[in-house]
C-alpha beads as a LAMMPS data file, in Angstrom:
LAMMPS data file: protein, C-alpha beads

85 atoms
84 bonds

1 atom types
1 bond types

-500.0 500.0 xlo xhi
-500.0 500.0 ylo yhi
-500.0 500.0 zlo zhi

Masses

1 110.0

Atoms # bond

1 1 1 -470.364 -56.449 43.916
2 1 1 -471.117 -56.263 40.171
3 1 1 -467.515 -57.122 39.176
4 1 1 -466.134 -54.072 40.984
5 1 1 -462.869 -54.823 42.721
6 1 1 -462.366 -52.876 45.957
7 1 1 -459.199 -52.683 48.054
8 1 1 -459.464 -50.752 51.307
9 1 1 -456.280 -48.811 51.977
10 1 1 -457.075 -47.206 55.331
11 1 1 -459.325 -45.176 57.542
12 1 1 -458.926 -42.249 59.906
13 1 1 -461.165 -41.385 62.828
14 1 1 -461.340 -37.607 62.410
15 1 1 -463.273 -36.968 65.633
16 1 1 -466.476 -38.133 67.345
17 1 1 -468.508 -36.902 64.346
18 1 1 -466.597 -38.216 61.314
19 1 1 -464.338 -40.879 59.845
20 1 1 -462.604 -40.992 56.466
21 1 1 -462.272 -44.205 54.476
22 1 1 -459.655 -44.665 51.744
23 1 1 -459.914 -47.321 49.062
24 1 1 -459.127 -48.217 45.473
25 1 1 -461.865 -49.222 43.028
26 1 1 -461.620 -51.061 39.721
27 1 1 -465.057 -51.042 38.037
28 1 1 -465.900 -52.388 34.581
29 1 1 -464.594 -50.083 31.843
30 1 1 -466.822 -47.036 31.360
31 1 1 -469.205 -47.967 34.183
32 1 1 -470.872 -45.574 36.603
33 1 1 -470.926 -47.057 40.079
34 1 1 -471.828 -46.366 43.679
35 1 1 -470.365 -47.479 46.999
36 1 1 -471.905 -47.740 50.474
37 1 1 -469.327 -46.652 53.025
38 1 1 -469.904 -47.153 56.737
39 1 1 -468.444 -46.212 60.092
40 1 1 -468.526 -48.756 62.923
41 1 1 -468.127 -48.437 66.698
42 1 1 -466.132 -50.756 68.977
43 1 1 -469.039 -53.253 69.054
44 1 1 -469.222 -53.212 65.210
45 1 1 -472.488 -51.273 65.323
46 1 1 -473.083 -48.848 62.450
47 1 1 -472.693 -45.257 63.654
48 1 1 -472.594 -43.639 60.215
49 1 1 -472.964 -44.444 56.537
50 1 1 -472.974 -42.778 53.175
51 1 1 -473.635 -43.801 49.555
52 1 1 -471.363 -42.117 47.004
53 1 1 -471.859 -42.233 43.216
54 1 1 -468.907 -42.129 40.822
55 1 1 -468.759 -41.187 37.150
56 1 1 -466.897 -43.439 34.720
57 1 1 -463.161 -42.831 34.594
58 1 1 -460.480 -43.795 32.071
59 1 1 -458.006 -45.276 34.559
60 1 1 -458.191 -49.004 35.293
61 1 1 -458.016 -48.393 39.047
62 1 1 -458.593 -45.171 40.965
63 1 1 -458.106 -44.162 44.611
64 1 1 -460.758 -42.453 46.708
65 1 1 -461.006 -41.015 50.215
66 1 1 -464.526 -40.348 51.476
67 1 1 -465.699 -38.648 54.668
68 1 1 -468.548 -40.328 56.557
69 1 1 -470.483 -38.350 59.196
70 1 1 -471.125 -40.270 62.421
71 1 1 -473.637 -40.122 65.269
72 1 1 -471.078 -41.371 67.806
73 1 1 -467.364 -42.119 67.981
74 1 1 -466.347 -44.634 65.313
75 1 1 -463.458 -47.036 65.744
76 1 1 -463.229 -48.041 62.068
77 1 1 -464.528 -47.265 58.612
78 1 1 -465.109 -49.672 55.733
79 1 1 -466.592 -50.047 52.267
80 1 1 -469.672 -52.216 52.737
81 1 1 -470.336 -52.790 49.024
82 1 1 -470.154 -51.265 45.546
83 1 1 -472.392 -51.758 42.511
84 1 1 -472.803 -50.463 38.960
85 1 1 -475.584 -47.939 38.274

Bonds

1 1 1 2
2 1 2 3
3 1 3 4
4 1 4 5
5 1 5 6
6 1 6 7
7 1 7 8
8 1 8 9
9 1 9 10
10 1 10 11
11 1 11 12
12 1 12 13
13 1 13 14
14 1 14 15
15 1 15 16
16 1 16 17
17 1 17 18
18 1 18 19
19 1 19 20
20 1 20 21
21 1 21 22
22 1 22 23
23 1 23 24
24 1 24 25
25 1 25 26
26 1 26 27
27 1 27 28
28 1 28 29
29 1 29 30
30 1 30 31
31 1 31 32
32 1 32 33
33 1 33 34
34 1 34 35
35 1 35 36
36 1 36 37
37 1 37 38
38 1 38 39
39 1 39 40
40 1 40 41
41 1 41 42
42 1 42 43
43 1 43 44
44 1 44 45
45 1 45 46
46 1 46 47
47 1 47 48
48 1 48 49
49 1 49 50
50 1 50 51
51 1 51 52
52 1 52 53
53 1 53 54
54 1 54 55
55 1 55 56
56 1 56 57
57 1 57 58
58 1 58 59
59 1 59 60
60 1 60 61
61 1 61 62
62 1 62 63
63 1 63 64
64 1 64 65
65 1 65 66
66 1 66 67
67 1 67 68
68 1 68 69
69 1 69 70
70 1 70 71
71 1 71 72
72 1 72 73
73 1 73 74
74 1 74 75
75 1 75 76
76 1 76 77
77 1 77 78
78 1 78 79
79 1 79 80
80 1 80 81
81 1 81 82
82 1 82 83
83 1 83 84
84 1 84 85
């Protein structure tokens, strides 16, 4: 994970076409980074995913909530991985 600390803080199944995933990220100081966020169904199959890029920020840790479109009803959402870019 390129020394990026991630703490998932929750998810919300919006409807059968979307889920939101909330998390906190602590990247290296001044680093641009990206995260792959996914939505999973009850069998842990991937029903949606999204890669989001973030600009550097001055705070040590920052909170994010990202919406992930889905092809079917998700039962959870998670941050798969993050990396510096």
